[in-house]
Every structure is written in C-alpha cells, then in structure tokens.
C-alpha positions in Angstrom: 271.5 -225.3 -64.2 268.0 -226.7 -63.6 266.4 -223.5 -64.8 268.3 -223.6 -68.1 267.4 -227.3 -68.7 263.8 -226.5 -67.9 263.9 -223.5 -70.4 265.4 -225.8 -73.1 262.7 -228.4 -72.5 260.0 -225.8 -72.6 261.4 -224.2 -75.7 261.4 -227.6 -77.4 257.8 -228.3 -76.4 256.7 -224.8 -77.7 258.6 -225.4 -81.0 257.0 -228.8 -81.4 253.4 -227.5 -81.0 253.7 -223.8 -81.8 252.2 -221.3 -79.4 249.8 -219.9 -82.0 248.6 -223.4 -83.0 250.6 -223.6 -86.2 252.7 -226.6 -87.0 256.5 -226.1 -87.0 256.5 -226.3 -90.8 254.2 -223.3 -91.0 255.6 -221.2 -88.2 257.8 -218.4 -89.5 261.1 -217.1 -88.1 259.9 -213.5 -87.7 260.2 -211.6 -84.5 257.8 -212.7 -81.8 257.5 -216.3 -83.0 259.3 -219.3 -81.6 262.6 -220.6 -82.8 262.9 -223.9 -84.5 264.5 -226.8 -82.6 267.6 -226.6 -84.8 268.0 -222.9 -83.9 267.6 -223.7 -80.3 270.3 -226.3 -80.5 272.5 -224.0 -82.4 272.1 -221.3 -79.7 272.9 -223.8 -77.0 276.1 -224.8 -78.8 277.1 -221.2 -79.2 276.6 -220.7 -75.5 278.9 -223.7 -74.9 281.5 -222.3 -77.3 281.3 -218.9 -75.6 281.6 -220.3 -72.1 284.6 -222.4 -73.1 286.3 -219.5 -74.8 285.8 -217.4 -71.7 287.3 -220.1 -69.5 290.3 -220.5 -71.8 290.8 -216.7 -71.8 290.5 -216.6 -68.0 293.1 -219.4 -67.7 295.5 -217.6 -70.0 295.0 -214.4 -68.1 295.7 -216.2 -64.8 299.0 -217.6 -66.3 300.0 -214.1 -67.2 299.1 -212.9 -63.7 296.2 -210.7 -65.0 293.4 -212.7 -63.4 292.6 -214.1 -60.0 292.3 -217.9 -59.4 288.7 -217.4 -58.3 287.9 -215.9 -61.7 289.4 -218.9 -63.4 287.5 -221.3 -61.3 284.2 -219.5 -61.9 284.7 -219.4 -65.7 285.7 -223.1 -65.9 282.7 -224.0 -63.7 280.4 -222.0 -65.9 281.7 -223.7 -69.0 281.3 -227.2 -67.3 277.7 -226.5 -66.2 276.8 -225.2 -69.6 278.2 -228.2 -71.3 276.4 -230.5 -68.8 273.1 -228.9 -69.6 273.5 -229.4 -73.3 274.5 -233.0 -72.8 271.5 -233.5 -70.6 269.2 -232.2 -73.2 270.9 -234.3 -75.9 270.5 -237.4 -73.8 266.8 -236.7 -73.3 266.3 -236.1 -77.1 268.1 -239.4 -77.9 266.0 -241.3 -75.3 262.8 -239.8 -76.8 263.9 -240.8 -80.2 264.7 -244.4 -79.1 261.2 -244.6 -77.4 259.6 -243.5 -80.7 261.6 -246.2 -82.5 260.3 -248.9 -80.1 256.7 -247.9 -80.6 254.7 -250.5 -82.6 253.4 -249.3 -85.9 
C-alpha cells in the first residue's frame, strides 16, 4: 500500500510541474507524457471499482462453492487496501487545498 500511495504522490508532483518543464496546461496527452491529475484520479477510481467487483465476484463464487475462503479474503482485503489508498490520497489533497486557503494573500 505504501508503494502505491508514494506512486500516486509522485504522479501528482510530476503532473503539477511536468517532467519536460511544460506547465500542465501545455502538456499533451500523447504517449510518453504524463497524465493529468484528473486522469490519475480516474484511474485510481477504476482500480477501486475493479477491486470491489473482483471481491464481490469472489464472494458470490464462494457462496456457490466455486471459490475457497482464502480467495475471498484475499479479494476483499485487496479491495479494502485499494480503497484506503485512494482515501489517503484524497485526504492529503483536501489538506493541501485547506492549507492553500489559509495562506495570506
């Protein structure tokens, strides 16, 4: 989980400054260039959705007798960790925004 959170923070920092020195407004979305913050958040939400769907599928399979309990626990734990990572990033972004609002003009 720490690695994914660090990757998200690093991606946000790279999107903010641009690895090639361009501002986010001038950086394109072509291959080899960084994703925008909105794209990164969208990808994270897709990962949460996919992990949740996998845990639900594993749970249903276990009820049908097609999956082992350990598979269900692993899928649910993966979904929980993924969601916790997204929530942690969200909390840090909100805290950063609140710090910006508290800055004197």
